[in-house]
PyMOL commands that place a pseudoatom at each C-alpha (Angstrom):
pseudoatom trace, name=CA, resn=MET, resi=1, chain=A, elem=C, hetatm=0, pos=[42.014, -2.819, 32.072]
pseudoatom trace, name=CA, resn=GLU, resi=2, chain=A, elem=C, hetatm=0, pos=[39.082, -4.807, 30.650]
pseudoatom trace, name=CA, resn=ASP, resi=3, chain=A, elem=C, hetatm=0, pos=[41.207, -7.963, 30.613]
pseudoatom trace, name=CA, resn=ASP, resi=4, chain=A, elem=C, hetatm=0, pos=[42.083, -7.424, 34.281]
pseudoatom trace, name=CA, resn=VAL, resi=5, chain=A, elem=C, hetatm=0, pos=[38.405, -7.215, 35.238]
pseudoatom trace, name=CA, resn=LYS, resi=6, chain=A, elem=C, hetatm=0, pos=[37.394, -10.132, 33.028]
pseudoatom trace, name=CA, resn=ASP, resi=7, chain=A, elem=C, hetatm=0, pos=[40.182, -12.385, 34.319]
pseudoatom trace, name=CA, resn=ALA, resi=8, chain=A, elem=C, hetatm=0, pos=[39.801, -11.443, 37.995]
pseudoatom trace, name=CA, resn=PRO, resi=9, chain=A, elem=C, hetatm=0, pos=[39.035, -14.409, 40.255]
pseudoatom trace, name=CA, resn=ARG, resi=10, chain=A, elem=C, hetatm=0, pos=[35.486, -14.545, 41.530]
pseudoatom trace, name=CA, resn=THR, resi=11, chain=A, elem=C, hetatm=0, pos=[36.222, -15.330, 45.150]
pseudoatom trace, name=CA, resn=ALA, resi=12, chain=A, elem=C, hetatm=0, pos=[36.033, -13.355, 48.343]
pseudoatom trace, name=CA, resn=ASN, resi=13, chain=A, elem=C, hetatm=0, pos=[37.803, -13.796, 51.644]
pseudoatom trace, name=CA, resn=ALA, resi=14, chain=A, elem=C, hetatm=0, pos=[35.989, -12.863, 54.819]
pseudoatom trace, name=CA, resn=VAL, resi=15, chain=A, elem=C, hetatm=0, pos=[36.437, -13.174, 58.548]
pseudoatom trace, name=CA, resn=VAL, resi=16, chain=A, elem=C, hetatm=0, pos=[33.357, -14.836, 60.003]
pseudoatom trace, name=CA, resn=ASN, resi=17, chain=A, elem=C, hetatm=0, pos=[31.979, -13.771, 63.408]
pseudoatom trace, name=CA, resn=GLY, resi=18, chain=A, elem=C, hetatm=0, pos=[35.168, -12.006, 64.401]
pseudoatom trace, name=CA, resn=SER, resi=19, chain=A, elem=C, hetatm=0, pos=[37.208, -15.203, 64.318]
pseudoatom trace, name=CA, resn=ASP, resi=20, chain=A, elem=C, hetatm=0, pos=[40.722, -15.458, 62.963]
pseudoatom trace, name=CA, resn=GLU, resi=21, chain=A, elem=C, hetatm=0, pos=[39.565, -18.126, 60.527]
pseudoatom trace, name=CA, resn=ASP, resi=22, chain=A, elem=C, hetatm=0, pos=[39.615, -17.056, 56.891]
pseudoatom trace, name=CA, resn=THR, resi=23, chain=A, elem=C, hetatm=0, pos=[36.813, -18.378, 54.706]
pseudoatom trace, name=CA, resn=THR, resi=24, chain=A, elem=C, hetatm=0, pos=[36.522, -18.264, 50.936]
pseudoatom trace, name=CA, resn=ASP, resi=25, chain=A, elem=C, hetatm=0, pos=[33.215, -18.079, 49.083]
pseudoatom trace, name=CA, resn=SER, resi=26, chain=A, elem=C, hetatm=0, pos=[32.828, -18.491, 45.355]
pseudoatom trace, name=CA, resn=PHE, resi=27, chain=A, elem=C, hetatm=0, pos=[30.652, -16.043, 43.456]
pseudoatom trace, name=CA, resn=GLY, resi=28, chain=A, elem=C, hetatm=0, pos=[30.914, -17.722, 40.048]
pseudoatom trace, name=CA, resn=HIS, resi=29, chain=A, elem=C, hetatm=0, pos=[27.117, -17.890, 39.770]
pseudoatom trace, name=CA, resn=ILE, resi=30, chain=A, elem=C, hetatm=0, pos=[26.714, -14.099, 39.886]
pseudoatom trace, name=CA, resn=THR, resi=31, chain=A, elem=C, hetatm=0, pos=[26.326, -12.538, 36.461]
pseudoatom trace, name=CA, resn=MET, resi=32, chain=A, elem=C, hetatm=0, pos=[26.292, -8.936, 35.295]
pseudoatom trace, name=CA, resn=SER, resi=33, chain=A, elem=C, hetatm=0, pos=[24.846, -7.534, 32.108]
pseudoatom trace, name=CA, resn=ASP, resi=34, chain=A, elem=C, hetatm=0, pos=[27.285, -6.161, 29.556]
pseudoatom trace, name=CA, resn=GLU, resi=35, chain=A, elem=C, hetatm=0, pos=[25.629, -2.758, 29.905]
pseudoatom trace, name=CA, resn=MET, resi=36, chain=A, elem=C, hetatm=0, pos=[26.092, -2.731, 33.686]
pseudoatom trace, name=CA, resn=GLN, resi=37, chain=A, elem=C, hetatm=0, pos=[29.705, -3.847, 33.354]
pseudoatom trace, name=CA, resn=LYS, resi=38, chain=A, elem=C, hetatm=0, pos=[30.386, -1.022, 30.897]
pseudoatom trace, name=CA, resn=GLU, resi=39, chain=A, elem=C, hetatm=0, pos=[28.782, 1.481, 33.294]
pseudoatom trace, name=CA, resn=TYR, resi=40, chain=A, elem=C, hetatm=0, pos=[30.981, 0.257, 36.152]
pseudoatom trace, name=CA, resn=GLU, resi=41, chain=A, elem=C, hetatm=0, pos=[34.102, 0.294, 34.009]
pseudoatom trace, name=CA, resn=GLU, resi=42, chain=A, elem=C, hetatm=0, pos=[33.307, 3.850, 32.867]
pseudoatom trace, name=CA, resn=THR, resi=43, chain=A, elem=C, hetatm=0, pos=[32.736, 4.964, 36.460]
pseudoatom trace, name=CA, resn=LEU, resi=44, chain=A, elem=C, hetatm=0, pos=[36.007, 3.353, 37.517]
pseudoatom trace, name=CA, resn=SER, resi=45, chain=A, elem=C, hetatm=0, pos=[38.021, 4.890, 34.686]
pseudoatom trace, name=CA, resn=THR, resi=46, chain=A, elem=C, hetatm=0, pos=[36.596, 8.404, 35.110]
pseudoatom trace, name=CA, resn=GLY, resi=47, chain=A, elem=C, hetatm=0, pos=[36.185, 8.638, 38.882]
pseudoatom trace, name=CA, resn=GLY, resi=48, chain=A, elem=C, hetatm=0, pos=[38.434, 5.976, 40.321]
pseudoatom trace, name=CA, resn=ILE, resi=49, chain=A, elem=C, hetatm=0, pos=[37.737, 3.314, 42.905]
pseudoatom trace, name=CA, resn=SER, resi=50, chain=A, elem=C, hetatm=0, pos=[35.981, 5.693, 45.317]
pseudoatom trace, name=CA, resn=ALA, resi=51, chain=A, elem=C, hetatm=0, pos=[33.460, 6.702, 42.634]
pseudoatom trace, name=CA, resn=LEU, resi=52, chain=A, elem=C, hetatm=0, pos=[32.825, 3.038, 41.830]
pseudoatom trace, name=CA, resn=GLN, resi=53, chain=A, elem=C, hetatm=0, pos=[32.350, 2.210, 45.520]
pseudoatom trace, name=CA, resn=LYS, resi=54, chain=A, elem=C, hetatm=0, pos=[29.893, 5.094, 45.880]
pseudoatom trace, name=CA, resn=LYS, resi=55, chain=A, elem=C, hetatm=0, pos=[27.922, 3.972, 42.794]
pseudoatom trace, name=CA, resn=ILE, resi=56, chain=A, elem=C, hetatm=0, pos=[27.686, 0.362, 43.961]
pseudoatom trace, name=CA, resn=SER, resi=57, chain=A, elem=C, hetatm=0, pos=[26.773, 1.402, 47.501]
pseudoatom trace, name=CA, resn=SER, resi=58, chain=A, elem=C, hetatm=0, pos=[23.962, 3.670, 46.292]
pseudoatom trace, name=CA, resn=GLU, resi=59, chain=A, elem=C, hetatm=0, pos=[22.612, 0.927, 44.028]
pseudoatom trace, name=CA, resn=LEU, resi=60, chain=A, elem=C, hetatm=0, pos=[22.692, -1.600, 46.878]
pseudoatom trace, name=CA, resn=ASN, resi=61, chain=A, elem=C, hetatm=0, pos=[20.583, 0.767, 48.996]
pseudoatom trace, name=CA, resn=LEU, resi=62, chain=A, elem=C, hetatm=0, pos=[17.889, 1.402, 46.363]
pseudoatom trace, name=CA, resn=TRP, resi=63, chain=A, elem=C, hetatm=0, pos=[15.616, -1.202, 47.964]
pseudoatom trace, name=CA, resn=GLN, resi=64, chain=A, elem=C, hetatm=0, pos=[15.202, 1.102, 50.973]
pseudoatom trace, name=CA, resn=ASN, resi=65, chain=A, elem=C, hetatm=0, pos=[13.253, 3.581, 48.818]
pseudoatom trace, name=CA, resn=ILE, resi=66, chain=A, elem=C, hetatm=0, pos=[10.666, 1.053, 47.638]
pseudoatom trace, name=CA, resn=ILE, resi=67, chain=A, elem=C, hetatm=0, pos=[7.209, 1.504, 49.138]
pseudoatom trace, name=CA, resn=ILE, resi=68, chain=A, elem=C, hetatm=0, pos=[5.462, -1.778, 49.779]
pseudoatom trace, name=CA, resn=ARG, resi=69, chain=A, elem=C, hetatm=0, pos=[1.752, -1.850, 50.519]
pseudoatom trace, name=CA, resn=PHE, resi=70, chain=A, elem=C, hetatm=0, pos=[-0.133, -4.953, 51.467]
pseudoatom trace, name=CA, resn=ALA, resi=71, chain=A, elem=C, hetatm=0, pos=[-3.490, -5.775, 53.028]
pseudoatom trace, name=CA, resn=ILE, resi=72, chain=A, elem=C, hetatm=0, pos=[-4.111, -7.791, 56.153]
pseudoatom trace, name=CA, resn=ILE, resi=73, chain=A, elem=C, hetatm=0, pos=[-7.431, -9.595, 55.869]
pseudoatom trace, name=CA, resn=GLY, resi=74, chain=A, elem=C, hetatm=0, pos=[-9.283, -11.987, 58.124]
pseudoatom trace, name=CA, resn=GLU, resi=75, chain=A, elem=C, hetatm=0, pos=[-12.316, -12.502, 60.275]
pseudoatom trace, name=CA, resn=SER, resi=76, chain=A, elem=C, hetatm=0, pos=[-13.237, -10.050, 63.012]
pseudoatom trace, name=CA, resn=GLY, resi=77, chain=A, elem=C, hetatm=0, pos=[-11.230, -10.692, 66.174]
pseudoatom trace, name=CA, resn=SER, resi=78, chain=A, elem=C, hetatm=0, pos=[-8.609, -12.842, 64.448]
pseudoatom trace, name=CA, resn=GLY, resi=79, chain=A, elem=C, hetatm=0, pos=[-5.677, -10.569, 65.412]
pseudoatom trace, name=CA, resn=LYS, resi=80, chain=A, elem=C, hetatm=0, pos=[-5.129, -8.448, 62.310]
pseudoatom trace, name=CA, resn=SER, resi=81, chain=A, elem=C, hetatm=0, pos=[-4.615, -5.217, 64.256]
pseudoatom trace, name=CA, resn=SER, resi=82, chain=A, elem=C, hetatm=0, pos=[-2.405, -6.950, 66.819]
pseudoatom trace, name=CA, resn=PHE, resi=83, chain=A, elem=C, hetatm=0, pos=[-0.303, -8.345, 63.977]
pseudoatom trace, name=CA, resn=ILE, resi=84, chain=A, elem=C, hetatm=0, pos=[0.083, -4.874, 62.437]
pseudoatom trace, name=CA, resn=ASN, resi=85, chain=A, elem=C, hetatm=0, pos=[1.088, -3.396, 65.793]
pseudoatom trace, name=CA, resn=ALA, resi=86, chain=A, elem=C, hetatm=0, pos=[3.597, -6.195, 66.386]
pseudoatom trace, name=CA, resn=MET, resi=87, chain=A, elem=C, hetatm=0, pos=[5.144, -5.670, 62.954]
pseudoatom trace, name=CA, resn=LEU, resi=88, chain=A, elem=C, hetatm=0, pos=[5.492, -1.947, 63.676]
pseudoatom trace, name=CA, resn=GLY, resi=89, chain=A, elem=C, hetatm=0, pos=[6.755, -2.499, 67.221]
pseudoatom trace, name=CA, resn=LEU, resi=90, chain=A, elem=C, hetatm=0, pos=[3.818, -0.617, 68.745]
pseudoatom trace, name=CA, resn=SER, resi=91, chain=A, elem=C, hetatm=0, pos=[1.873, -1.370, 71.899]
pseudoatom trace, name=CA, resn=GLY, resi=92, chain=A, elem=C, hetatm=0, pos=[-1.934, -1.310, 71.863]
pseudoatom trace, name=CA, resn=ASP, resi=93, chain=A, elem=C, hetatm=0, pos=[-2.059, 1.925, 73.858]
pseudoatom trace, name=CA, resn=ASP, resi=94, chain=A, elem=C, hetatm=0, pos=[0.175, 3.831, 71.433]
pseudoatom trace, name=CA, resn=PRO, resi=95, chain=A, elem=C, hetatm=0, pos=[-1.897, 6.587, 69.748]
pseudoatom trace, name=CA, resn=THR, resi=96, chain=A, elem=C, hetatm=0, pos=[-0.555, 5.606, 66.304]
pseudoatom trace, name=CA, resn=ALA, resi=97, chain=A, elem=C, hetatm=0, pos=[-1.300, 1.903, 66.792]
pseudoatom trace, name=CA, resn=ALA, resi=98, chain=A, elem=C, hetatm=0, pos=[-4.095, 0.032, 65.064]
pseudoatom trace, name=CA, resn=LYS, resi=99, chain=A, elem=C, hetatm=0, pos=[-7.127, -0.200, 67.370]
pseudoatom trace, name=CA, resn=VAL, resi=100, chain=A, elem=C, hetatm=0, pos=[-7.416, -3.547, 69.120]
pseudoatom trace, name=CA, resn=GLY, resi=101, chain=A, elem=C, hetatm=0, pos=[-10.074, -5.182, 71.271]
pseudoatom trace, name=CA, resn=CYS, resi=102, chain=A, elem=C, hetatm=0, pos=[-13.107, -3.865, 69.427]
pseudoatom trace, name=CA, resn=ASN, resi=103, chain=A, elem=C, hetatm=0, pos=[-15.377, -5.634, 66.970]
pseudoatom trace, name=CA, resn=GLU, resi=104, chain=A, elem=C, hetatm=0, pos=[-15.411, -4.320, 63.414]
pseudoatom trace, name=CA, resn=CYS, resi=105, chain=A, elem=C, hetatm=0, pos=[-13.329, -1.264, 64.391]
pseudoatom trace, name=CA, resn=THR, resi=106, chain=A, elem=C, hetatm=0, pos=[-11.567, -0.951, 61.029]
pseudoatom trace, name=CA, resn=THR, resi=107, chain=A, elem=C, hetatm=0, pos=[-14.375, -1.449, 58.515]
pseudoatom trace, name=CA, resn=GLU, resi=108, chain=A, elem=C, hetatm=0, pos=[-15.109, 2.192, 57.673]
pseudoatom trace, name=CA, resn=ASP, resi=109, chain=A, elem=C, hetatm=0, pos=[-11.744, 3.696, 56.771]
pseudoatom trace, name=CA, resn=ILE, resi=110, chain=A, elem=C, hetatm=0, pos=[-8.661, 2.201, 55.175]
pseudoatom trace, name=CA, resn=ILE, resi=111, chain=A, elem=C, hetatm=0, pos=[-5.728, 3.231, 57.337]
pseudoatom trace, name=CA, resn=VAL, resi=112, chain=A, elem=C, hetatm=0, pos=[-2.185, 3.226, 55.989]
pseudoatom trace, name=CA, resn=TYR, resi=113, chain=A, elem=C, hetatm=0, pos=[0.324, 2.409, 58.753]
for i in range(1, 113): cmd.bond("trace and resi %d" % i, "trace and resi %d" % (i + 1))
show_as sticks, trace
zoom trace
């Protein structure tokens, strides 16, 4: 089994934009640690292809659980609150939106959006 995985071609065929045209991309530049490969091989041998698919899918979605915090800084009236609202898809009159149209309206409290 290990020889099959090691010798497998590193190409993928995909249909692009719903066309009938087949394209081939090479993934020869992608590397995997020996430890990760052993984990995947163990998952495949004990649980089969569906267990391996589930493991890979869950690992690909890990980024969705990462909390990212960043600060928006700038001079008063430069559009920081409008930028935050635009990024969140909120209008200025939404009760959860950052306050806009006031001078120095966010200097007292740090608000996490």
